[in-house]
Structure formats: C-alpha cells, structure tokens
C-alpha positions in Angstrom: 7.7 -14.3 -18.4 4.3 -13.4 -19.6 2.3 -10.7 -17.8 -0.4 -13.3 -16.9 2.2 -15.6 -15.3 3.8 -12.7 -13.4 0.3 -11.6 -12.1 -0.3 -15.2 -10.9 3.2 -15.3 -9.3 2.7 -12.2 -7.2 -0.9 -12.9 -6.4 -2.7 -10.1 -8.3 -5.2 -10.1 -11.1 -4.1 -9.7 -14.7 -5.9 -6.3 -14.8 -3.9 -5.1 -11.8 -0.6 -6.3 -13.4 -1.6 -4.6 -16.6 -2.3 -1.3 -14.8 1.1 -1.7 -13.1 2.7 -2.1 -16.6 0.8 1.0 -18.0 2.0 3.1 -15.0 5.6 2.0 -15.7 6.0 0.1 -12.4 7.3 -3.1 -14.0 10.5 -3.9 -15.9 8.5 -5.1 -18.9 8.1 -4.6 -22.6 5.4 -5.3 -25.2 6.0 -7.5 -28.2 4.6 -6.5 -31.7 2.0 -9.2 -31.1 0.7 -7.4 -28.1 2.1 -9.9 -25.5 3.6 -8.2 -22.5 6.8 -9.7 -21.2 8.0 -9.0 -17.7 11.7 -9.3 -17.0 12.1 -11.4 -13.9 13.5 -9.3 -11.0 17.0 -10.3 -9.9 16.7 -11.9 -6.5 19.3 -10.7 -4.0 22.3 -13.0 -3.8 22.3 -15.7 -1.1 24.9 -13.8 0.9 22.7 -10.7 1.0 20.1 -10.3 3.7 16.4 -9.7 3.1 14.5 -8.6 6.2 10.7 -8.7 6.6 9.3 -5.9 8.7 5.8 -5.9 10.2 4.5 -3.2 12.4 1.3 -2.6 14.4 0.4 0.3 16.7 -0.8 -1.5 19.7 -0.5 -4.8 21.6 -4.1 -5.8 20.8 -3.1 -5.9 17.1 -0.6 -8.7 17.4 -2.6 -11.0 15.3 -2.6 -8.5 12.5 1.2 -8.3 12.8 1.4 -12.1 12.3 -0.8 -11.8 9.2 1.4 -9.1 7.8 4.4 -11.4 8.4 2.7 -14.3 6.6 2.0 -12.1 3.5 5.6 -10.9 3.5 6.8 -14.5 3.7 4.6 -15.5 0.8 5.8 -12.6 -1.3 9.5 -13.2 -0.6 9.0 -16.9 -1.4 7.3 -16.1 -4.7 10.2 -13.8 -5.6 12.9 -16.3 -4.6 14.3 -14.0 -1.8 16.3 -15.6 0.9 14.9 -14.1 4.2 17.5 -13.7 6.9 15.5 -11.7 9.4 11.9 -11.2 10.4 11.0 -8.3 12.6 7.7 -7.5 14.3 7.5 -4.1 16.1 4.7 -2.7 18.2 4.9 1.1 17.9 3.2 4.0 16.3 4.2 4.9 12.7 4.6 8.4 13.9 7.2 7.4 16.4 10.6 7.9 14.8 12.4 6.2 17.7 11.6 2.6 16.8 14.7 0.6 17.8 14.0 -2.5 15.7 13.4 -0.6 12.5 16.4 1.6 13.3 18.6 -1.5 13.5 17.3 -2.7 10.2 18.1 0.6 8.6 21.7 0.7 10.0 22.5 -3.0 9.4 24.5 -3.0 6.2 24.2 -6.8 6.0 20.5 -6.3 5.2 20.3 -5.5 1.5 16.5 -5.4 1.2 13.7 -4.6 3.7 10.2 -5.8 2.7 7.2 -4.0 4.1 3.5 -4.6 3.3 2.5 -0.9 3.0 4.6 2.3 3.1 3.0 3.4 6.3 4.3 0.2 8.1 7.8 1.8 7.6 6.8 5.4 8.3 3.8 7.8 7.9 6.0 10.5 6.4 9.3 10.6 4.5 9.2 7.2 2.9 10.9 8.5 -0.2 13.8 9.8 1.9 14.3 6.4 3.5 14.3 4.7 0.1 16.7 7.3 -1.3 19.2 6.9 1.5 19.1 3.1 1.3 19.5 3.3 -2.5 22.6 5.4 -2.0 24.0 2.5 0.1 23.2 0.0 -2.6 20.2 -1.3 -0.5 16.5 -1.0 -0.9 13.1 -1.0 0.8 10.4 -2.7 -1.2 6.7 -2.2 -0.6 4.6 -5.3 -1.6 1.2 -3.6 -1.6 1.1 -0.2 -3.1 -2.3 1.2 -2.4 -1.7 4.9 -3.0 -4.1 6.8 -5.1 -3.1 8.6 -8.3 -3.1 11.9 -6.4 -0.2 12.5 -4.1 -2.0 15.4 -2.5 -4.8 13.0 -1.4 -2.3 10.5 0.0 -0.5 13.3 1.9 -3.8 14.6 3.3 -4.9 11.2 4.5 -1.5 10.7 6.2 -1.7 14.1 7.8 -5.3 13.5 9.2 -4.2 10.1 10.5 -1.2 11.7 12.2 -3.2 14.4 13.8 -6.0 12.1 14.9 -3.4 9.8 16.5 -1.8 12.6 18.4 -5.1 14.0 19.6 -6.4 10.7 20.7 -3.0 9.8 22.2 -3.1 13.0 24.3 -6.6 12.4 25.3 -5.7 8.8 26.4 -2.7 10.2 28.3 -4.7 12.9 29.9 -7.4 10.4 31.0 -4.8 8.1 32.5 -3.2 11.0 34.5 -6.6 12.1 35.7 -7.3 8.5 37.0 -4.0 8.4 38.7 -4.6 11.8 40.3 -8.0 10.7 41.5 -6.5 7.5 43.1 -3.8 9.6 44.8 -6.4 12.1 46.1 -8.5 9.2 47.3 -5.6 7.6 49.2 -4.6 11.0 50.6 -8.2 11.6 51.9 -8.4 8.2 53.5 -5.0 8.6 55.2 -5.4 12.3 55.9 
C-alpha cells in the first residue's frame, strides 16, 4: 500500500510515516517514481493469540489504563489482529514481580503482546524481553515509539524516573510507618 494510506491506517501523519521509512522502521521500498510502498504486515494467524497489555502505577490512574486499552484495541483492529486477551495491571514499571505480565510472557499461546509504550512493559531491559520472545517465535510490539534519537538520553530519563519513584516510594512508606507509630503511641498513652 502507499505510504499515505499506511499512515492513515495506523493513525499518524504522512510526515511521521515518512520519518519511520527513512529510519528503516518499515518494511517498505521506494519506486523509481518516488512513491513509497509499504508491505502490509502479516497478521498473526487466527489460531495465534494477540494480547493487549495496559499498565498504570496506581489505582487513581485506572481511567488512563482504560484509555491505553482503547488505543491498543484500535491499533489491533487497524492491523487486522485477532485479540485473544486484554490485560490491565496496576503496578510499578520498576516492579519485576508483576503476575499478570509474567503470565503473558510465559503463555506460549500468546504469539504477540501489544503495549502502548516500552515503559508499560518495563522501565529497563525491554530489548531482552523482545529478544527472548523472538527466540520463541513470539514478539512484543510497541505501538507508540517515542524514544529520542539518542539512547543515552532515553536511558538517563529512565534512570531518573526510576530513582525518583524509589525515593518518593520510600518517603511515602516512611510517612505511613510514622503515622502508624504515632497512632500506636497515642493508644498506648491513653491505655497506659
């Protein structure tokens, strides 16, 4: 299909699709006339499962998780994917003990996992996950690549986000424990 049709199908501007072509992110070629033709991606067979995975960090972001899921559904429908599973998980991207995501990774009936951004799957080590799935004949597909051209910048942003989450998480935990201690001391003083 023409690059303009492809851009319309996946919901991006022609310029974005052209930049994707220039970066080599598309299975496409250019005709002598200048027209860019994109080879249509092969949709997974009907018997193969496609899972949609949306993740948010806290319960007050549930609405964002539903919006992620809607965007994933639209993308899968535009590509002709047959969705077999939809998973929403509330957990930190730094937490590597996410049971729902772990089940998707180990379920060999799931041939493709769709995520909106890399950080929805994991903050660090995304390439390892993709490589291991590829070795099994499976894949993880990111529908919204927002990385900069500089990997160092991306790594730095992930690192700062990670450290900030840990610092604020500890602070929150410390504040909760201080409140509990104050309540216990208050009860002890009243009874004692």
